[in-house]
NUDOTOR-530329 format. One record per atom (N, C-alpha, C, O, CB): atom name; residue number from 1; residue in three letters; x, y, z. Coordinates in pm, 1 decimal. Glycine has a CB too. Layout:
residues N
CA, NUM, ALA, X, Y, Z
...
END
This chain:
residues 82
N, 1, MET, 4282.2, 2869.6, 2349.5
CA, 1, MET, 4238.6, 2829.8, 2221.0
C, 1, MET, 4109.6, 2740.8, 2246.4
O, 1, MET, 4110.5, 2654.8, 2334.5
CB, 1, MET, 4356.1, 2752.4, 2141.6
N, 2, ASN, 4015.9, 2760.6, 2178.6
CA, 2, ASN, 3886.8, 2671.4, 2187.6
C, 2, ASN, 3883.4, 2573.6, 2078.4
O, 2, ASN, 3925.1, 2600.9, 1965.8
CB, 2, ASN, 3753.3, 2756.0, 2180.0
N, 3, VAL, 3831.7, 2454.4, 2112.3
CA, 3, VAL, 3814.4, 2350.6, 2019.3
C, 3, VAL, 3665.7, 2314.8, 2016.3
O, 3, VAL, 3600.0, 2298.1, 2119.1
CB, 3, VAL, 3902.6, 2230.7, 2054.3
N, 4, LYS, 3615.4, 2303.6, 1889.2
CA, 4, LYS, 3477.5, 2266.6, 1873.6
C, 4, LYS, 3455.9, 2113.6, 1889.3
O, 4, LYS, 3541.6, 2034.1, 1850.6
CB, 4, LYS, 3428.1, 2313.8, 1737.9
N, 5, THR, 3346.1, 2076.3, 1943.6
CA, 5, THR, 3318.7, 1938.1, 1958.8
C, 5, THR, 3167.8, 1913.9, 1948.3
O, 5, THR, 3087.6, 2002.2, 1978.5
CB, 5, THR, 3374.2, 1887.7, 2090.7
N, 6, SER, 3132.0, 1797.4, 1906.6
CA, 6, SER, 2981.3, 1777.6, 1903.7
C, 6, SER, 2953.6, 1653.0, 1988.0
O, 6, SER, 3021.1, 1550.2, 1981.9
CB, 6, SER, 2922.7, 1759.1, 1750.3
N, 7, ILE, 2842.6, 1673.1, 2071.2
CA, 7, ILE, 2812.8, 1569.2, 2160.3
C, 7, ILE, 2651.3, 1540.6, 2151.6
O, 7, ILE, 2574.3, 1626.3, 2108.2
CB, 7, ILE, 2863.1, 1611.0, 2308.4
N, 8, SER, 2611.2, 1421.7, 2193.6
CA, 8, SER, 2464.4, 1383.7, 2187.3
C, 8, SER, 2433.6, 1377.3, 2343.6
O, 8, SER, 2510.5, 1321.3, 2421.7
CB, 8, SER, 2432.4, 1230.9, 2100.5
N, 9, ILE, 2318.8, 1437.0, 2381.7
CA, 9, ILE, 2272.1, 1425.3, 2521.4
C, 9, ILE, 2122.0, 1410.8, 2513.7
O, 9, ILE, 2058.3, 1447.0, 2414.8
CB, 9, ILE, 2314.5, 1550.8, 2611.1
N, 10, ASP, 2066.9, 1356.3, 2622.0
CA, 10, ASP, 1925.1, 1336.8, 2633.6
C, 10, ASP, 1851.8, 1465.8, 2617.8
O, 10, ASP, 1897.6, 1569.0, 2666.9
CB, 10, ASP, 1891.1, 1273.9, 2763.7
N, 11, GLU, 1737.7, 1463.9, 2549.9
CA, 11, GLU, 1664.4, 1578.3, 2527.7
C, 11, GLU, 1615.7, 1652.7, 2658.2
O, 11, GLU, 1605.1, 1775.3, 2657.3
CB, 11, GLU, 1552.4, 1540.9, 2443.9
N, 12, LYS, 1587.7, 1581.9, 2764.5
CA, 12, LYS, 1552.1, 1635.9, 2884.9
C, 12, LYS, 1663.4, 1718.1, 2949.0
O, 12, LYS, 1643.6, 1828.1, 3000.5
CB, 12, LYS, 1509.2, 1530.7, 2970.8
N, 13, LEU, 1778.6, 1658.9, 2942.6
CA, 13, LEU, 1905.7, 1716.8, 2993.6
C, 13, LEU, 1932.3, 1848.6, 2909.5
O, 13, LEU, 1974.9, 1950.4, 2964.0
CB, 13, LEU, 2031.1, 1608.2, 2979.4
N, 14, PHE, 1906.4, 1841.7, 2780.1
CA, 14, PHE, 1933.2, 1957.3, 2693.1
C, 14, PHE, 1848.3, 2065.4, 2734.8
O, 14, PHE, 1894.9, 2178.4, 2749.5
CB, 14, PHE, 1911.4, 1928.0, 2547.2
N, 15, LYS, 1714.3, 2036.5, 2757.1
CA, 15, LYS, 1620.6, 2141.0, 2790.6
C, 15, LYS, 1654.9, 2204.0, 2927.3
O, 15, LYS, 1642.9, 2325.5, 2943.1
CB, 15, LYS, 1477.8, 2084.8, 2791.1
N, 16, GLY, 1695.1, 2127.5, 3020.4
CA, 16, GLY, 1750.1, 2176.2, 3147.6
C, 16, GLY, 1870.3, 2269.6, 3130.0
O, 16, GLY, 1882.9, 2370.4, 3199.5
CB, 16, GLY, 1790.5, 2058.5, 3233.6
N, 17, LEU, 1955.5, 2235.4, 3038.7
CA, 17, LEU, 2077.1, 2309.0, 3005.7
C, 17, LEU, 2037.7, 2443.7, 2947.3
O, 17, LEU, 2087.7, 2549.2, 2986.5
CB, 17, LEU, 2166.6, 2229.0, 2906.2
N, 18, GLU, 1943.0, 2435.3, 2849.0
CA, 18, GLU, 1894.8, 2561.1, 2787.8
C, 18, GLU, 1836.4, 2655.6, 2898.5
O, 18, GLU, 1862.0, 2776.0, 2894.6
CB, 18, GLU, 1784.2, 2529.7, 2677.0
N, 19, GLU, 1763.9, 2605.8, 2989.6
CA, 19, GLU, 1695.8, 2683.6, 3082.7
C, 19, GLU, 1796.6, 2746.2, 3182.0
O, 19, GLU, 1779.2, 2861.2, 3222.4
CB, 19, GLU, 1591.5, 2599.7, 3152.5
N, 20, ILE, 1897.8, 2674.2, 3219.7
CA, 20, ILE, 1998.0, 2732.7, 3307.0
C, 20, ILE, 2084.8, 2835.4, 3236.5
O, 20, ILE, 2122.1, 2936.1, 3296.8
CB, 20, ILE, 2084.1, 2625.1, 3364.3
N, 21, ALA, 2119.4, 2810.8, 3104.0
CA, 21, ALA, 2196.4, 2903.9, 3026.9
C, 21, ALA, 2119.4, 3030.0, 3015.9
O, 21, ALA, 2176.9, 3138.0, 3029.5
CB, 21, ALA, 2231.2, 2849.1, 2890.8
N, 22, GLU, 1992.8, 3022.2, 2992.2
CA, 22, GLU, 1916.2, 3148.0, 2979.2
C, 22, GLU, 1904.3, 3222.8, 3108.3
O, 22, GLU, 1913.5, 3345.5, 3109.5
CB, 22, GLU, 1778.9, 3120.5, 2926.7
N, 23, ASP, 1883.2, 3149.3, 3222.7
CA, 23, ASP, 1875.3, 3215.9, 3348.5
C, 23, ASP, 2002.3, 3278.4, 3391.0
O, 23, ASP, 2002.1, 3387.1, 3448.7
CB, 23, ASP, 1831.4, 3124.8, 3449.1
N, 24, TRP, 2109.0, 3214.6, 3365.0
CA, 24, TRP, 2247.8, 3272.4, 3404.4
C, 24, TRP, 2301.8, 3364.2, 3296.4
O, 24, TRP, 2402.2, 3431.0, 3321.1
CB, 24, TRP, 2354.9, 3155.8, 3429.1
N, 25, HIS, 2244.9, 3371.6, 3183.8
CA, 25, HIS, 2288.8, 3462.7, 3070.4
C, 25, HIS, 2435.8, 3414.4, 3024.7
O, 25, HIS, 2526.6, 3494.8, 3003.5
CB, 25, HIS, 2290.5, 3626.1, 3121.1
N, 26, VAL, 2448.5, 3287.7, 3012.9
CA, 26, VAL, 2570.7, 3228.2, 2964.4
C, 26, VAL, 2547.8, 3132.0, 2857.3
O, 26, VAL, 2434.6, 3086.0, 2842.9
CB, 26, VAL, 2642.6, 3163.7, 3071.1
N, 27, SER, 2645.3, 3096.1, 2779.0
CA, 27, SER, 2620.9, 2998.7, 2665.8
C, 27, SER, 2619.5, 2854.3, 2727.2
O, 27, SER, 2661.1, 2829.9, 2840.5
CB, 27, SER, 2737.9, 3011.9, 2548.7
N, 28, ARG, 2568.1, 2762.1, 2642.0
CA, 28, ARG, 2570.5, 2628.4, 2678.7
C, 28, ARG, 2723.8, 2581.6, 2688.5
O, 28, ARG, 2763.3, 2503.4, 2775.0
CB, 28, ARG, 2486.6, 2545.1, 2575.3
N, 29, SER, 2794.1, 2630.8, 2603.5
CA, 29, SER, 2941.4, 2597.2, 2601.6
C, 29, SER, 3008.1, 2632.2, 2736.7
O, 29, SER, 3088.9, 2557.3, 2791.5
CB, 29, SER, 3015.1, 2675.7, 2484.4
N, 30, ASP, 2968.8, 2750.7, 2786.0
CA, 30, ASP, 3027.5, 2797.4, 2912.9
C, 30, ASP, 2989.9, 2697.0, 3023.0
O, 30, ASP, 3074.6, 2662.2, 3105.3
CB, 30, ASP, 2977.0, 2943.7, 2949.7
N, 31, ILE, 2864.6, 2650.1, 3025.8
CA, 31, ILE, 2811.0, 2553.0, 3128.5
C, 31, ILE, 2884.3, 2420.1, 3112.3
O, 31, ILE, 2926.4, 2358.4, 3210.1
CB, 31, ILE, 2652.1, 2530.9, 3112.6
N, 32, PHE, 2898.8, 2377.2, 2986.0
CA, 32, PHE, 2972.0, 2243.5, 2969.2
C, 32, PHE, 3115.8, 2260.9, 3018.2
O, 32, PHE, 3165.9, 2176.9, 3092.9
CB, 32, PHE, 2972.3, 2193.0, 2813.6
N, 33, SER, 3182.2, 2368.5, 2977.3
CA, 33, SER, 3321.5, 2388.8, 3027.3
C, 33, SER, 3334.7, 2395.2, 3171.6
O, 33, SER, 3433.6, 2345.5, 3225.4
CB, 33, SER, 3378.4, 2510.2, 2974.2
N, 34, GLN, 3240.2, 2454.0, 3241.4
CA, 34, GLN, 3240.9, 2460.9, 3389.9
C, 34, GLN, 3220.9, 2322.3, 3449.6
O, 34, GLN, 3285.8, 2282.7, 3546.4
CB, 34, GLN, 3129.6, 2557.2, 3441.8
N, 35, ALA, 3133.4, 2254.9, 3390.8
CA, 35, ALA, 3100.4, 2114.7, 3436.4
C, 35, ALA, 3220.0, 2023.9, 3410.1
O, 35, ALA, 3256.4, 1948.3, 3500.1
CB, 35, ALA, 2971.4, 2057.6, 3361.4
N, 36, VAL, 3280.9, 2025.7, 3297.9
CA, 36, VAL, 3393.4, 1942.5, 3266.5
C, 36, VAL, 3513.5, 1980.1, 3354.4
O, 36, VAL, 3586.5, 1891.9, 3399.5
CB, 36, VAL, 3428.2, 1954.5, 3118.2
N, 37, THR, 3534.4, 2108.5, 3378.8
CA, 37, THR, 3641.9, 2158.9, 3470.0
C, 37, THR, 3626.0, 2099.2, 3614.6
O, 37, THR, 3719.3, 2048.3, 3676.8
CB, 37, THR, 3637.4, 2319.0, 3476.3
N, 38, GLN, 3501.4, 2110.8, 3659.5
CA, 38, GLN, 3470.1, 2049.7, 3788.8
C, 38, GLN, 3489.4, 1902.6, 3798.8
O, 38, GLN, 3543.0, 1851.3, 3897.1
CB, 38, GLN, 3334.6, 2078.3, 3823.1
N, 39, PHE, 3444.9, 1833.8, 3695.5
CA, 39, PHE, 3465.3, 1687.9, 3682.3
C, 39, PHE, 3608.8, 1643.1, 3684.4
O, 39, PHE, 3648.3, 1549.8, 3754.3
CB, 39, PHE, 3404.6, 1640.6, 3556.9
N, 40, LEU, 3686.9, 1716.2, 3602.0
CA, 40, LEU, 3826.3, 1679.9, 3594.8
C, 40, LEU, 3893.3, 1706.3, 3735.2
O, 40, LEU, 3973.2, 1624.7, 3780.9
CB, 40, LEU, 3898.0, 1762.0, 3479.2
N, 41, GLU, 3861.3, 1815.7, 3799.5
CA, 41, GLU, 3923.1, 1839.6, 3935.1
C, 41, GLU, 3878.2, 1729.8, 4030.4
O, 41, GLU, 3960.6, 1682.0, 4108.3
CB, 41, GLU, 3882.3, 1982.3, 3993.8
N, 42, ARG, 3752.7, 1687.1, 4028.8
CA, 42, ARG, 3717.2, 1584.4, 4118.6
C, 42, ARG, 3789.4, 1453.2, 4087.6
O, 42, ARG, 3822.5, 1376.2, 4177.7
CB, 42, ARG, 3570.7, 1565.7, 4116.0
N, 43, GLN, 3813.4, 1429.1, 3957.0
CA, 43, GLN, 3892.7, 1301.8, 3923.6
C, 43, GLN, 4031.6, 1309.2, 3974.4
O, 43, GLN, 4086.8, 1213.0, 4027.7
CB, 43, GLN, 3898.9, 1276.1, 3770.7
N, 44, ARG, 4090.0, 1430.1, 3956.3
CA, 44, ARG, 4234.8, 1454.7, 4002.3
C, 44, ARG, 4239.8, 1428.6, 4156.6
O, 44, ARG, 4326.5, 1357.1, 4206.9
CB, 44, ARG, 4285.2, 1611.7, 3967.7
N, 45, ASN, 4141.1, 1491.3, 4228.8
CA, 45, ASN, 4128.8, 1471.2, 4375.7
C, 45, ASN, 4111.5, 1326.9, 4410.0
O, 45, ASN, 4175.2, 1280.8, 4504.7
CB, 45, ASN, 4011.6, 1550.0, 4432.2
N, 46, LEU, 4032.2, 1253.9, 4342.0
CA, 46, LEU, 3999.9, 1111.1, 4368.3
C, 46, LEU, 4133.6, 1027.3, 4349.4
O, 46, LEU, 4166.3, 938.1, 4427.6
CB, 46, LEU, 3880.7, 1058.5, 4266.4
N, 47, LYS, 4202.1, 1062.0, 4246.2
CA, 47, LYS, 4326.4, 1001.6, 4215.9
C, 47, LYS, 4425.9, 1016.9, 4324.1
O, 47, LYS, 4493.4, 921.7, 4363.2
CB, 47, LYS, 4378.7, 1055.1, 4094.0
N, 48, ILE, 4435.6, 1141.3, 4374.8
CA, 48, ILE, 4528.0, 1169.1, 4488.0
C, 48, ILE, 4481.3, 1095.6, 4613.2
O, 48, ILE, 4563.5, 1039.6, 4685.8
CB, 48, ILE, 4537.0, 1322.9, 4516.5
N, 49, PHE, 4356.0, 1095.0, 4638.6
CA, 49, PHE, 4300.8, 1030.5, 4761.1
C, 49, PHE, 4330.6, 880.0, 4749.9
O, 49, PHE, 4365.3, 820.4, 4851.9
CB, 49, PHE, 4141.6, 1057.6, 4777.2
N, 50, LYS, 4319.5, 814.4, 4633.1
CA, 50, LYS, 4346.6, 671.0, 4622.2
C, 50, LYS, 4500.0, 648.5, 4645.9
O, 50, LYS, 4538.5, 554.9, 4715.9
CB, 50, LYS, 4300.2, 615.1, 4478.6
N, 51, GLU, 4579.3, 728.5, 4591.5
CA, 51, GLU, 4727.3, 720.3, 4602.0
C, 51, GLU, 4756.9, 730.8, 4762.2
O, 51, GLU, 4829.1, 647.7, 4817.4
CB, 51, GLU, 4803.7, 846.5, 4510.8
N, 52, LEU, 4700.8, 830.6, 4827.5
CA, 52, LEU, 4734.7, 849.4, 4973.7
C, 52, LEU, 4686.6, 723.9, 5047.9
O, 52, LEU, 4751.9, 672.2, 5138.5
CB, 52, LEU, 4664.9, 983.6, 5036.1
N, 53, ASN, 4564.3, 676.6, 5002.5
CA, 53, ASN, 4518.8, 552.8, 5079.5
C, 53, ASN, 4613.5, 439.7, 5060.2
O, 53, ASN, 4630.2, 358.9, 5151.6
CB, 53, ASN, 4377.2, 506.3, 5035.3
N, 54, LYS, 4678.8, 428.6, 4942.8
CA, 54, LYS, 4777.8, 324.6, 4919.5
C, 54, LYS, 4896.9, 339.7, 5018.3
O, 54, LYS, 4941.3, 247.6, 5086.8
CB, 54, LYS, 4827.6, 330.6, 4771.9
N, 55, VAL, 4942.9, 467.1, 5017.1
CA, 55, VAL, 5053.0, 498.3, 5097.3
C, 55, VAL, 5032.8, 466.5, 5246.5
O, 55, VAL, 5118.3, 411.1, 5315.6
CB, 55, VAL, 5084.4, 638.3, 5078.8
N, 56, TYR, 4911.9, 506.6, 5289.9
CA, 56, TYR, 4881.8, 482.8, 5438.6
C, 56, TYR, 4817.5, 353.5, 5470.2
O, 56, TYR, 4779.4, 331.8, 5585.2
CB, 56, TYR, 4791.8, 589.3, 5492.3
N, 57, ALA, 4802.3, 263.4, 5373.2
CA, 57, ALA, 4748.6, 140.8, 5398.2
C, 57, ALA, 4834.2, 51.1, 5475.9
O, 57, ALA, 4784.8, -32.9, 5551.1
CB, 57, ALA, 4714.2, 82.8, 5281.2
N, 58, ASN, 4967.9, 65.9, 5460.1
CA, 58, ASN, 5069.7, -4.2, 5532.6
C, 58, ASN, 5112.2, 74.8, 5659.1
O, 58, ASN, 5123.3, 197.4, 5659.5
CB, 58, ASN, 5189.6, -29.8, 5441.1
N, 59, PRO, 5134.7, -2.9, 5764.1
CA, 59, PRO, 5182.9, 72.2, 5881.9
C, 59, PRO, 5328.9, 115.8, 5860.8
O, 59, PRO, 5406.4, 57.0, 5785.4
CB, 59, PRO, 5170.4, -14.8, 6011.8
N, 60, PRO, 5360.4, 227.3, 5936.5
CA, 60, PRO, 5502.1, 266.9, 5912.1
C, 60, PRO, 5605.8, 170.3, 5954.6
O, 60, PRO, 5589.2, 97.1, 6052.2
CB, 60, PRO, 5530.6, 391.5, 5978.9
N, 61, SER, 5715.5, 169.8, 5879.9
CA, 61, SER, 5821.9, 86.5, 5904.9
C, 61, SER, 5904.2, 126.5, 6032.6
O, 61, SER, 5885.2, 236.5, 6084.5
CB, 61, SER, 5905.7, 84.7, 5785.4
N, 62, ASP, 5992.3, 40.7, 6081.6
CA, 62, ASP, 6069.4, 82.4, 6196.7
C, 62, ASP, 6147.5, 209.8, 6168.5
O, 62, ASP, 6155.7, 301.3, 6250.5
CB, 62, ASP, 6163.4, -27.8, 6239.1
N, 63, GLU, 6206.0, 211.4, 6045.1
CA, 63, GLU, 6288.8, 332.5, 6006.6
C, 63, GLU, 6192.8, 460.7, 6001.9
O, 63, GLU, 6233.0, 570.1, 6041.5
CB, 63, GLU, 6362.2, 308.2, 5857.7
N, 64, ASP, 6070.7, 442.0, 5954.1
CA, 64, ASP, 5978.0, 549.0, 5950.6
C, 64, ASP, 5949.2, 604.5, 6096.8
O, 64, ASP, 5950.3, 724.7, 6123.3
CB, 64, ASP, 5848.6, 500.2, 5881.5
N, 65, LYS, 5921.8, 498.0, 6194.0
CA, 65, LYS, 5895.9, 535.9, 6324.7
C, 65, LYS, 6007.5, 606.6, 6393.0
O, 65, LYS, 5985.4, 701.3, 6468.3
CB, 65, LYS, 5859.5, 423.9, 6397.3
N, 66, GLN, 6130.2, 560.9, 6367.3
CA, 66, GLN, 6241.2, 626.5, 6435.2
C, 66, GLN, 6258.0, 767.0, 6375.4
O, 66, GLN, 6288.1, 859.8, 6450.3
CB, 66, GLN, 6373.6, 542.3, 6421.6
N, 67, PHE, 6239.3, 787.6, 6239.6
CA, 67, PHE, 6248.3, 920.7, 6186.1
C, 67, PHE, 6135.7, 1016.9, 6246.3
O, 67, PHE, 6155.7, 1135.8, 6271.0
CB, 67, PHE, 6237.6, 912.2, 6030.7
N, 68, GLN, 6027.0, 956.9, 6264.6
CA, 68, GLN, 5912.5, 1044.5, 6323.2
C, 68, GLN, 5948.5, 1085.0, 6471.2
O, 68, GLN, 5919.2, 1196.3, 6514.9
CB, 68, GLN, 5766.4, 961.3, 6322.0
N, 69, GLN, 6012.5, 990.7, 6545.1
CA, 69, GLN, 6038.5, 1012.8, 6683.3
C, 69, GLN, 6148.5, 1125.6, 6689.9
O, 69, GLN, 6138.8, 1221.9, 6765.9
CB, 69, GLN, 6083.8, 876.8, 6755.3
N, 70, GLU, 6245.4, 1106.9, 6610.6
CA, 70, GLU, 6354.3, 1210.6, 6599.9
C, 70, GLU, 6302.7, 1349.1, 6550.1
O, 70, GLU, 6343.4, 1451.9, 6604.2
CB, 70, GLU, 6465.6, 1159.8, 6501.6
N, 71, ALA, 6215.1, 1352.2, 6449.5
CA, 71, ALA, 6154.4, 1477.8, 6413.3
C, 71, ALA, 6079.4, 1547.9, 6517.6
O, 71, ALA, 6085.5, 1669.8, 6533.1
CB, 71, ALA, 6069.3, 1458.5, 6306.2
N, 72, LEU, 5999.6, 1458.7, 6597.8
CA, 72, LEU, 5918.9, 1507.3, 6715.3
C, 72, LEU, 6018.9, 1569.2, 6814.8
O, 72, LEU, 6001.4, 1683.8, 6856.2
CB, 72, LEU, 5833.1, 1386.1, 6785.7
N, 73, LYS, 6118.5, 1497.6, 6851.5
CA, 73, LYS, 6216.1, 1552.8, 6954.1
C, 73, LYS, 6276.4, 1685.1, 6902.9
O, 73, LYS, 6287.9, 1780.3, 6980.1
CB, 73, LYS, 6334.4, 1447.4, 6984.1
N, 74, HIS, 6312.8, 1692.1, 6781.7
CA, 74, HIS, 6372.6, 1814.1, 6717.0
C, 74, HIS, 6259.4, 1927.9, 6728.8
O, 74, HIS, 6287.1, 2038.9, 6774.4
CB, 74, HIS, 6416.4, 1783.2, 6553.6
N, 75, SER, 6142.0, 1896.8, 6689.0
CA, 75, SER, 6035.2, 2001.6, 6692.7
C, 75, SER, 6002.9, 2051.1, 6839.0
O, 75, SER, 5985.0, 2170.1, 6865.0
CB, 75, SER, 5903.7, 1944.0, 6626.8
N, 76, LEU, 5997.1, 1952.6, 6929.7
CA, 76, LEU, 5974.7, 2000.0, 7074.4
C, 76, LEU, 6098.8, 2073.4, 7129.5
O, 76, LEU, 6081.0, 2160.9, 7214.2
CB, 76, LEU, 5941.4, 1875.4, 7170.5
N, 77, LYS, 6213.2, 2045.8, 7090.5
CA, 77, LYS, 6328.4, 2123.0, 7135.0
C, 77, LYS, 6316.2, 2264.9, 7082.7
O, 77, LYS, 6332.8, 2362.6, 7155.8
CB, 77, LYS, 6460.6, 2058.2, 7087.8
N, 78, ALA, 6285.3, 2273.2, 6947.1
CA, 78, ALA, 6282.1, 2406.2, 6887.0
C, 78, ALA, 6163.3, 2486.8, 6952.9
O, 78, ALA, 6175.0, 2608.5, 6967.5
CB, 78, ALA, 6265.2, 2395.4, 6726.5
N, 79, VAL, 6057.6, 2425.2, 6989.9
CA, 79, VAL, 5949.8, 2501.6, 7055.0
C, 79, VAL, 5996.8, 2546.6, 7189.9
O, 79, VAL, 5974.9, 2662.1, 7226.4
CB, 79, VAL, 5820.3, 2418.1, 7068.3
N, 80, ASP, 6060.2, 2461.1, 7265.4
CA, 80, ASP, 6113.8, 2498.4, 7402.5
C, 80, ASP, 6209.1, 2610.3, 7395.3
O, 80, ASP, 6209.6, 2697.8, 7481.8
CB, 80, ASP, 6183.7, 2380.7, 7470.0
N, 81, GLU, 6294.6, 2610.6, 7289.1
CA, 81, GLU, 6398.8, 2716.7, 7281.0
C, 81, GLU, 6324.3, 2848.2, 7236.0
O, 81, GLU, 6367.2, 2958.5, 7270.0
CB, 81, GLU, 6520.0, 2675.1, 7174.8
N, 82, TRP, 6225.4, 2835.1, 7168.1
CA, 82, TRP, 6149.0, 2961.7, 7113.0
C, 82, TRP, 6083.4, 3036.7, 7228.7
O, 82, TRP, 6018.5, 3139.0, 7207.1
CB, 82, TRP, 6031.6, 2920.4, 7004.1
END
């Protein structure tokens, strides 16, 4: 389902948009949709990046270290058996 919207943009930007739309044989709406899709994806990725930075900002706890060591031992044992 499409939703109509009205926006105001700089005339120079609009002329550039018109030129690209003509060159690519697509509508201005298609270009805006693609641009907004890419923008939203970058914002989602940035949010994930920031959340990961928060998680990894603190060093692992002793419990985390112990779990990592046990997981490594288990993995190495599985590789040796394989």
